[in-house]
C-alpha positions as MATLAB code, in Angstrom:
seq = 'MANSPFSGGCTAFGTLIAATDPVAVIALFKELCVPEGVTMLVEGESMLNDATAIVLFELVMAVVASEGVEAVTALERAPLNVFAVLGGGVLTGGIIAAVMEYSAALAKKDYLIQATVSVIIAYAAFLVAEHYLHVSGLIAVLTAGLVVGALATFASLGKSGRICTTSGIMPPLSPIV';
ca = [
      80.275  236.960   76.990;
      80.609  237.554   73.276;
      83.959  235.746   72.942;
      83.233  232.877   75.327;
      82.312  229.321   74.362;
      78.783  230.133   75.506;
      78.252  232.818   72.868;
      77.380  230.319   70.133;
      75.531  227.110   69.856;
      78.615  224.896   70.129;
      78.208  224.125   73.806;
      74.449  223.655   73.421;
      75.057  221.256   70.540;
      77.628  219.397   72.629;
      75.108  218.837   75.390;
      72.558  217.632   72.843;
      74.835  214.944   71.455;
      76.418  214.037   74.798;
      73.876  211.332   75.591;
      74.808  207.885   74.360;
      72.446  205.827   72.216;
      72.447  202.117   73.078;
      70.436  200.937   70.030;
      73.367  199.102   68.422;
      74.430  197.605   71.743;
      70.887  196.398   72.516;
      70.570  194.882   69.033;
      73.881  193.075   69.557;
      72.722  191.881   72.971;
      69.587  190.374   71.417;
      71.637  188.703   68.697;
      74.054  187.230   71.244;
      71.257  186.199   73.660;
      72.683  188.287   76.499;
      70.618  187.969   79.705;
      67.731  190.421   79.900;
      69.047  191.887   83.162;
      72.181  193.175   81.425;
      70.073  194.664   78.628;
      67.883  196.445   81.181;
      70.968  197.841   82.933;
      72.268  199.315   79.676;
      68.847  200.784   78.828;
      68.514  202.254   82.331;
      71.970  203.773   82.203;
      71.127  205.275   78.835;
      67.963  206.845   80.234;
      69.949  208.369   83.089;
      72.434  209.779   80.562;
      69.545  211.209   78.542;
      68.059  212.885   81.597;
      71.391  214.416   82.549;
      71.931  215.659   78.991;
      68.481  217.297   78.989;
      69.212  219.088   82.267;
      72.621  220.254   81.018;
      71.128  221.454   77.732;
      68.526  223.542   79.570;
      71.215  225.065   81.783;
      73.495  225.847   78.843;
      70.592  227.471   77.008;
      69.893  229.623   80.079;
      73.524  230.807   80.035;
      73.488  231.361   76.258;
      70.271  233.395   76.501;
      71.756  235.558   79.265;
      74.094  238.451   78.672;
      76.906  240.028   80.672;
      76.575  239.747   84.434;
      73.431  237.612   84.108;
      75.380  234.978   82.142;
      78.115  234.840   84.781;
      75.486  234.522   87.505;
      73.714  231.749   85.571;
      77.019  229.940   85.104;
      77.886  230.264   88.795;
      74.488  228.848   89.779;
      74.677  225.945   87.295;
      75.956  223.292   89.747;
      73.253  224.214   92.251;
      70.634  224.164   89.489;
      71.749  220.715   88.291;
      71.507  219.395   91.844;
      68.095  220.997   92.363;
      66.628  219.739   89.076;
      67.958  216.193   89.425;
      67.313  215.987   93.172;
      63.841  217.429   92.733;
      63.129  214.747   90.130;
      64.259  212.026   92.514;
      62.103  213.390   95.350;
      59.070  213.895   93.126;
      59.293  210.404   91.659;
      59.709  208.834   95.078;
      56.772  210.677   96.593;
      54.455  210.033   93.621;
      55.382  206.332   93.626;
      54.818  205.985   97.366;
      51.391  207.654   97.172;
      50.348  205.621   94.154;
      51.687  202.423   95.709;
      49.508  203.094   98.738;
      46.545  203.576   96.396;
      47.281  200.269   94.653;
      47.541  198.514   98.011;
      44.039  199.718   98.915;
      42.659  197.848   95.901;
      44.017  194.433   96.920;
      41.219  192.474   95.277;
      40.900  194.437   92.032;
      43.901  193.707   89.821;
      42.666  195.987   87.018;
      42.796  199.008   89.321;
      46.252  197.983   90.491;
      47.511  197.616   86.933;
      45.974  200.966   85.977;
      47.638  202.676   88.941;
      50.991  201.180   87.942;
      50.638  202.812   84.504;
      49.420  206.126   85.933;
      52.480  206.356   88.192;
      54.794  207.047   85.254;
      52.583  209.709   83.727;
      51.825  211.368   87.060;
      55.499  211.498   88.021;
      56.462  213.104   84.721;
      53.577  215.574   84.680;
      54.020  216.770   88.251;
      57.809  217.013   87.982;
      58.141  218.604   84.579;
      55.121  220.870   84.330;
      54.320  221.853   87.895;
      57.602  221.669   89.824;
      59.977  222.337   86.889;
      62.364  219.554   87.838;
      63.507  216.582   85.757;
      60.482  214.579   84.641;
      62.603  211.753   83.275;
      64.461  211.349   86.559;
      61.100  211.405   88.361;
      59.798  208.585   86.151;
      62.987  206.546   86.641;
      62.817  207.033   90.402;
      59.121  206.173   90.501;
      59.820  202.964   88.609;
      62.644  202.037   90.958;
      60.535  202.794   94.028;
      57.578  200.811   92.731;
      59.867  197.923   91.822;
      61.550  197.980   95.216;
      58.534  198.700   97.387;
      56.341  196.349   95.722;
      53.534  196.736   93.452;
      54.217  193.045   93.180;
      54.070  192.494   96.917;
      50.650  194.113   97.071;
      49.402  192.711   93.756;
      47.714  189.376   93.747;
      48.583  186.665   91.228;
      46.074  188.034   88.679;
      47.486  191.556   89.053;
      51.062  190.364   88.485;
      50.056  188.478   85.352;
      48.025  191.435   84.044;
      50.800  193.942   84.717;
      53.837  191.958   83.552;
      52.409  190.195   80.516;
      49.252  192.069   79.570;
      49.769  195.799   80.047;
      53.435  196.710   80.390;
      55.103  194.973   77.396;
      53.015  196.817   74.758;
      53.256  200.120   76.662;
      56.993  200.031   77.452;
      58.109  201.598   74.136;
      55.512  204.356   74.557;
      56.139  205.108   78.231;
];
């Protein structure tokens, strides 16, 4: 594959810069007092773009590192690999969130445990997906967050747990997580 677009770093570089960066848009949203829901949609879409770009970059690098027949085989398997990595991230995030949500529900009276479990969900989803299952950790974290939001850490949290999670723990941790 010496004369193909995969022989150099051009395609790899293209996948690196393919993800959009919403920093300017978010800054404009804050300046224009756009509702927070719209801002969250743009940030979420950006994270999904980032995750897809990471998966594509890894696949392109696998093709670039391969030679001859191996490169053709890697290229032929790319769509299946994208589906497996992204789908595996979705499944991993959903399962981790459901298990952790059950754990949080068991601690109905202790809001500190519930808040701690809600933080651990993100780290557990990423760690299990990325390091043990070799699927998309970012997609796993996004899915875990969606599952927790939909299923209801807030349905199982008491009033103290909701206050602790939404105003005490999550705002300072959101840039880090």
